[in-house]
C-alpha positions as CSV (number, residue, x, y, z in Angstrom):
1,M,-6.4,-28.2,15.1
2,A,-7.3,-24.9,13.8
3,W,-6.3,-24.4,10.4
4,R,-3.4,-21.7,9.8
5,R,-2.4,-19.8,6.9
6,P,1.3,-21.0,5.7
7,E,4.0,-18.3,5.9
8,A,4.4,-17.3,2.3
9,T,7.7,-15.7,2.9
10,T,8.8,-19.5,3.4
11,R,7.7,-20.5,0.5
12,S,9.3,-17.8,-1.3
13,R,12.7,-18.1,0.6
14,G,12.5,-21.7,-0.6
15,A,12.3,-21.3,-4.4
16,L,14.3,-18.7,-4.8
17,A,17.2,-21.3,-2.5
18,F,15.8,-24.2,-5.2
19,L,16.7,-21.9,-8.4
20,A,20.2,-21.0,-7.0
21,L,21.1,-24.5,-6.3
22,A,20.0,-24.9,-10.1
23,L,22.0,-22.1,-11.1
24,C,25.1,-23.4,-9.2
25,A,25.2,-26.8,-9.9
26,P,28.0,-28.5,-11.0
27,G,28.0,-28.2,-14.7
28,T,25.7,-25.3,-15.3
29,G,28.4,-22.7,-15.4
30,G,29.2,-21.5,-18.9
31,R,32.6,-21.4,-20.2
32,A,34.3,-18.4,-20.4
33,L,36.2,-17.1,-24.1
34,E,39.3,-14.9,-22.8
35,W,41.4,-12.5,-24.8
36,Y,43.7,-9.7,-25.3
37,S,43.5,-6.6,-27.1
38,A,46.8,-5.3,-29.0
39,L,48.4,-2.1,-28.7
40,V,49.6,-0.9,-32.6
41,S,51.5,1.5,-32.8
42,T,53.1,2.8,-36.3
43,A,56.0,5.4,-37.3
44,Y,56.7,6.4,-40.8
45,V,58.4,9.5,-42.9
46,D,55.5,11.3,-44.8
47,L,57.6,12.2,-48.4
48,Q,56.2,15.5,-48.9
49,T,56.1,17.2,-45.7
50,N,59.6,14.6,-44.6
51,L,58.2,14.6,-41.1
52,T,57.5,11.2,-38.8
53,V,53.8,10.3,-38.9
54,R,53.2,8.4,-35.7
55,S,50.0,6.3,-34.3
56,V,48.7,4.8,-31.5
57,S,46.1,2.9,-31.0
58,E,44.6,-0.1,-28.9
59,S,42.6,-1.2,-32.4
60,G,44.3,-5.1,-32.7
61,R,43.5,-8.4,-31.6
62,F,45.7,-11.0,-30.4
63,G,44.8,-14.8,-32.1
64,D,43.6,-17.1,-29.7
65,N,46.7,-19.3,-30.4
66,S,48.9,-16.5,-30.0
67,P,51.5,-16.1,-27.9
68,K,51.1,-12.7,-25.8
69,E,53.8,-10.7,-25.9
70,G,55.4,-7.8,-27.8
71,A,56.9,-7.5,-31.4
72,Q,58.3,-5.1,-33.7
73,G,59.7,-4.3,-37.3
74,L,59.1,-3.3,-40.7
75,L,56.2,-3.7,-42.6
76,G,56.5,-6.2,-45.0
77,A,53.2,-7.1,-47.8
78,P,53.2,-10.1,-49.9
79,R,54.4,-10.5,-53.5
80,A,52.9,-13.5,-54.7
81,P,52.9,-13.9,-58.2
82,D,49.0,-14.1,-58.4
83,G,49.0,-10.6,-56.9
84,H,46.7,-11.6,-54.1
85,P,47.3,-9.8,-50.6
86,E,46.4,-13.0,-48.4
87,G,49.8,-14.5,-48.8
88,C,48.0,-18.4,-48.8
89,A,50.8,-19.7,-51.5
90,P,53.7,-21.5,-50.1
91,D,56.1,-19.8,-52.1
92,T,54.7,-16.0,-51.5
93,R,57.5,-14.0,-51.3
94,F,57.0,-10.1,-49.3
95,H,58.0,-6.6,-49.8
96,V,59.8,-5.2,-46.9
97,P,60.8,-1.3,-47.6
98,A,63.6,-0.4,-45.8
99,P,65.2,2.9,-44.8
100,G,68.1,3.5,-46.9
101,G,67.7,0.2,-49.1
102,Q,69.3,-2.0,-46.6
103,G,67.4,-5.4,-45.5
104,A,64.8,-5.5,-42.8
105,A,65.1,-7.3,-40.1
106,P,63.1,-7.9,-38.2
107,W,60.1,-7.4,-40.1
108,V,56.4,-7.7,-39.5
109,A,54.2,-9.4,-42.2
110,L,50.9,-7.4,-43.3
111,V,48.3,-9.9,-44.8
112,A,45.0,-10.0,-45.7
113,R,42.4,-12.1,-44.5
114,G,40.8,-14.9,-46.4
115,G,41.8,-17.3,-49.2
116,C,43.1,-19.8,-47.0
117,T,43.4,-20.9,-43.1
118,F,44.5,-18.3,-40.5
119,K,47.4,-21.2,-39.7
120,D,48.8,-21.4,-43.1
121,K,49.1,-17.4,-43.5
122,V,51.4,-17.5,-40.3
123,L,53.1,-20.5,-41.5
124,V,53.9,-19.1,-45.3
125,A,55.4,-16.0,-43.0
126,A,57.5,-17.5,-40.5
127,R,58.8,-19.6,-43.1
128,R,60.4,-16.0,-44.4
129,N,61.3,-15.3,-40.6
130,A,58.9,-12.9,-39.5
131,S,58.6,-11.9,-36.1
132,A,54.8,-11.3,-36.0
133,V,52.0,-11.7,-38.6
134,V,49.0,-8.8,-38.8
135,I,46.6,-10.0,-40.9
136,Y,43.6,-7.4,-41.7
137,N,39.9,-8.2,-41.8
138,E,37.3,-8.6,-44.7
139,E,35.8,-4.7,-46.1
140,R,32.5,-5.9,-45.0
141,Y,33.2,-6.3,-41.0
142,G,34.2,-2.4,-41.3
143,N,36.4,-1.8,-37.9
144,L,35.9,-4.8,-36.3
145,T,38.1,-7.7,-35.3
146,A,37.5,-11.3,-35.1
147,P,38.9,-14.1,-33.3
148,M,41.5,-16.3,-34.8
149,S,42.1,-19.8,-34.3
150,H,45.7,-20.8,-35.6
151,A,46.7,-24.0,-33.3
152,G,50.4,-25.2,-34.5
153,T,52.3,-21.7,-35.4
154,G,54.7,-21.9,-32.3
155,N,55.5,-18.6,-30.4
156,T,54.5,-16.4,-33.5
157,V,53.0,-13.6,-32.7
158,V,49.6,-13.0,-34.5
159,I,47.4,-10.0,-34.5
160,M,44.0,-8.7,-36.4
161,I,43.3,-5.3,-37.4
162,S,40.2,-3.4,-38.8
163,Y,40.0,-3.6,-42.8
164,P,40.8,0.1,-42.6
165,K,43.4,0.6,-40.9
166,G,45.1,-2.4,-42.7
167,R,44.6,-0.6,-45.9
168,E,46.0,2.3,-45.3
169,L,49.4,0.1,-43.9
170,L,49.2,-1.9,-47.4
171,D,48.9,1.1,-49.4
172,L,52.4,2.8,-47.3
173,V,54.1,-0.2,-48.0
174,Q,53.1,-0.7,-51.5
175,R,54.5,3.1,-52.2
176,G,57.8,1.9,-51.0
177,I,57.4,4.0,-47.7
178,P,59.4,2.4,-44.6
179,V,56.8,1.4,-41.7
180,K,57.4,0.4,-38.4
181,M,55.2,-1.5,-36.6
182,T,55.4,-1.5,-32.4
183,I,52.9,-4.6,-31.2
184,G,52.1,-4.4,-27.4
185,I,49.5,-6.2,-24.9
186,G,46.3,-4.5,-24.4
187,T,43.5,-5.3,-22.2
188,R,42.5,-8.6,-20.6
189,H,39.0,-9.6,-21.9
190,V,36.7,-12.4,-20.0
191,Q,33.6,-12.8,-22.0
192,E,31.0,-15.5,-20.1
193,F,29.2,-18.2,-22.3
194,I,26.2,-20.0,-21.2
195,S,26.5,-23.5,-22.8
196,S,22.9,-25.1,-23.8
197,Q,23.0,-27.9,-21.1
198,S,22.8,-25.2,-18.7
199,V,19.8,-23.2,-20.1
200,V,18.0,-26.8,-20.3
201,F,19.0,-27.5,-16.7
202,V,18.1,-24.1,-15.8
203,A,14.4,-24.5,-17.5
204,I,13.7,-27.9,-15.9
205,A,14.7,-26.2,-12.4
206,F,12.0,-23.5,-13.3
207,I,9.5,-25.7,-14.4
208,T,9.6,-28.0,-11.5
209,M,9.5,-24.9,-8.9
210,M,6.6,-23.8,-10.6
211,I,5.0,-27.2,-10.5
212,I,5.6,-27.0,-6.7
213,S,4.3,-23.6,-6.1
214,L,0.9,-24.5,-8.3
215,A,0.4,-28.0,-6.1
216,W,1.1,-25.5,-2.9
217,L,-1.6,-23.2,-3.9
218,I,-4.2,-25.7,-4.7
219,F,-4.2,-27.3,-1.1
220,Y,-4.0,-24.2,0.4
221,Y,-7.0,-22.9,-1.1
222,I,-8.9,-27.1,-0.3
223,Q,-7.8,-26.2,3.5
224,R,-9.3,-22.7,3.6
225,F,-12.4,-23.6,1.8
226,L,-12.8,-26.5,4.0
227,Y,-12.0,-24.3,7.2
228,T,-14.6,-21.7,6.0
229,G,-17.3,-24.2,5.9
230,S,-16.7,-25.8,9.3
231,Q,-16.8,-22.2,10.5
232,F,-20.0,-21.7,8.7
233,G,-21.7,-24.4,10.4
234,N,-20.3,-23.3,13.4
235,Q,-21.8,-20.1,13.1
236,S,-25.1,-21.2,12.5
237,H,-25.0,-23.5,15.5
238,R,-24.0,-20.9,17.9
239,K,-27.0,-18.5,16.4
240,E,-29.5,-21.7,16.9
241,I,-28.4,-22.4,20.8
242,K,-28.5,-17.8,21.3
243,K,-31.8,-17.8,20.3
244,I,-33.0,-21.0,22.6
245,I,-30.8,-19.9,25.5
246,G,-33.1,-16.4,25.8
247,Q,-35.9,-18.8,26.2
248,L,-35.2,-20.2,29.1
249,V,-36.5,-19.0,32.6
250,L,-35.1,-16.4,34.7
251,H,-35.0,-16.8,38.5
252,T,-33.3,-14.7,41.4
253,V,-31.3,-16.2,43.8
254,N,-32.8,-15.7,47.4
255,R,-30.6,-16.7,50.7
256,G,-33.0,-19.8,52.0
257,E,-35.4,-20.6,49.1
258,K,-36.0,-24.1,48.2
259,G,-34.5,-25.8,45.2
260,I,-31.2,-23.8,45.6
261,D,-28.2,-24.2,48.0
262,V,-26.5,-20.7,47.6
263,D,-23.5,-22.7,49.7
264,A,-23.6,-25.8,47.8
265,E,-24.5,-25.1,44.4
266,N,-22.6,-23.6,42.1
267,C,-23.5,-22.4,37.8
268,A,-22.7,-25.6,35.7
269,V,-20.7,-23.3,32.8
270,C,-18.3,-21.0,34.8
271,I,-18.2,-22.9,38.4
272,E,-19.0,-20.0,40.3
273,N,-20.8,-20.4,43.6
274,F,-24.0,-18.8,43.6
275,K,-25.1,-15.5,45.9
276,A,-28.0,-13.7,47.2
277,K,-29.4,-11.5,43.8
278,D,-27.9,-13.7,41.4
279,I,-29.8,-13.7,38.4
280,V,-29.8,-17.7,36.8
281,R,-31.2,-19.4,33.9
282,I,-32.7,-22.5,34.3
283,L,-32.5,-25.7,32.1
284,P,-35.0,-28.3,31.7
285,C,-32.7,-30.6,33.3
286,N,-32.8,-28.1,36.5
287,E,-29.6,-27.6,36.4
288,H,-28.9,-23.3,36.9
289,L,-26.5,-21.0,35.0
290,L,-25.6,-17.5,35.8
291,E,-27.4,-15.0,33.3
292,E,-23.9,-13.1,33.3
293,C,-21.5,-15.4,33.8
294,H,-18.3,-14.1,35.7
295,L,-15.7,-16.2,33.6
296,T,-16.8,-14.5,30.0
297,D,-13.3,-14.9,28.6
298,C,-13.4,-18.7,29.2
299,R,-15.4,-21.2,27.7
300,W,-15.9,-25.1,27.4
301,G,-15.1,-26.0,23.9
302,H,-15.5,-29.2,22.0
303,K,-16.1,-32.2,24.1
304,G,-16.1,-30.3,27.5
305,H,-12.2,-29.1,27.3
306,F,-11.6,-25.8,28.6
307,T,-10.2,-23.3,26.1
308,S,-9.9,-19.5,26.0
309,D,-12.1,-16.8,24.0
310,S,-14.7,-14.2,24.6
311,T,-17.8,-15.3,23.6
312,A,-21.2,-14.9,25.0
313,H,-23.1,-18.1,27.0
314,S,-24.1,-19.8,23.6
315,N,-20.0,-20.8,23.0
316,A,-19.9,-21.4,26.8
317,L,-22.2,-24.7,26.8
318,T,-20.6,-28.3,26.3
319,P,-22.1,-30.1,23.1
320,T,-24.5,-32.2,25.4
321,I,-25.9,-29.4,27.0
322,S,-26.2,-27.4,23.6
323,L,-27.6,-30.0,21.7
324,R,-30.3,-31.4,24.3
325,L,-31.5,-27.7,24.7
326,I,-32.0,-27.7,20.9
327,G,-34.0,-31.3,21.2
328,H,-36.2,-29.7,24.4
329,F,-37.3,-26.4,22.7
330,T,-37.1,-28.0,19.4
331,S,-39.2,-31.0,19.9
332,D,-36.9,-32.9,17.5
333,F,-34.9,-35.7,19.7
334,S,-33.5,-37.3,17.1
335,Y,-31.8,-34.0,15.4
336,S,-30.0,-33.3,18.6
337,Q,-29.3,-37.0,19.0
338,Q,-27.7,-37.1,15.6
339,R,-25.9,-33.6,16.3
340,F,-24.8,-35.1,19.3
341,D,-22.9,-38.3,18.1
342,S,-21.2,-36.2,15.3
343,Y,-19.7,-34.0,17.7
344,N,-18.2,-38.0,19.4
345,R,-17.2,-38.4,15.9
346,A,-15.0,-35.3,15.4
């Protein structure tokens, strides 16, 4: 059977399908981090101009365990014995400036990050009836906010704002200026994370795919090498036969001549009946072949099977005839018999 080159596109599609299965297999999906930004609105009266200063920005971030809902109230800052603004001490009290010196309800606690856990800060402010807790980040993080985990803080709204914004609001509260803050729900964000198990699985799948591709390439080139070698041997044999055919005696067929019955005999290759004036080649076994076969697009293939091919008479001869010609003209019958046996074993 003739060797054929495999389809590269089929292999490529198979590799892509294998990789897609690896990426979509159960357990390979990464976990998703969902968080919400917070709309932070503030308003206070400037003591020098007596004008209301308002600010609205989506600069906050809700805590991971915080209810995603709005809250509002006057800002209050820790008034702890140690003077630290983190609000970690259980007995921390808060200073909430209110218009006209009246008590503030509801109110929002403004505390600094650090000193204790987020949960501790929220619980301290919640015991003082804060409607929400605003934690401003550390100075080294600049304008960034960070995720906060504070499980066990109930329904208290918790958000984080940047360090510059927090210090600005803290300075107003410490100067006794009432600052009203309104917290709203901002944009929902979803960030995908690929787990380490997914990375390992995809890496193994990729390596497996590369091994399969390499094995296929090795098989492909081995088959190509074997096919090229067999074609080279066939070409050498054809050249040998073509040279020998050129040594055969040519004869013009005449009606009524002795030795050739025009009406009964035919070409040993194409099986066409001879006609007068046909030029034939006479084989050593007294068989006759047309010099130009009418069936030039057909030939007798290996072991006498009839196949389609545009070839000359050197390809049209059966292996038996070809090898007997080699033996006759080269006087090497052992060589011709050896070649004939190899054809029978093939």
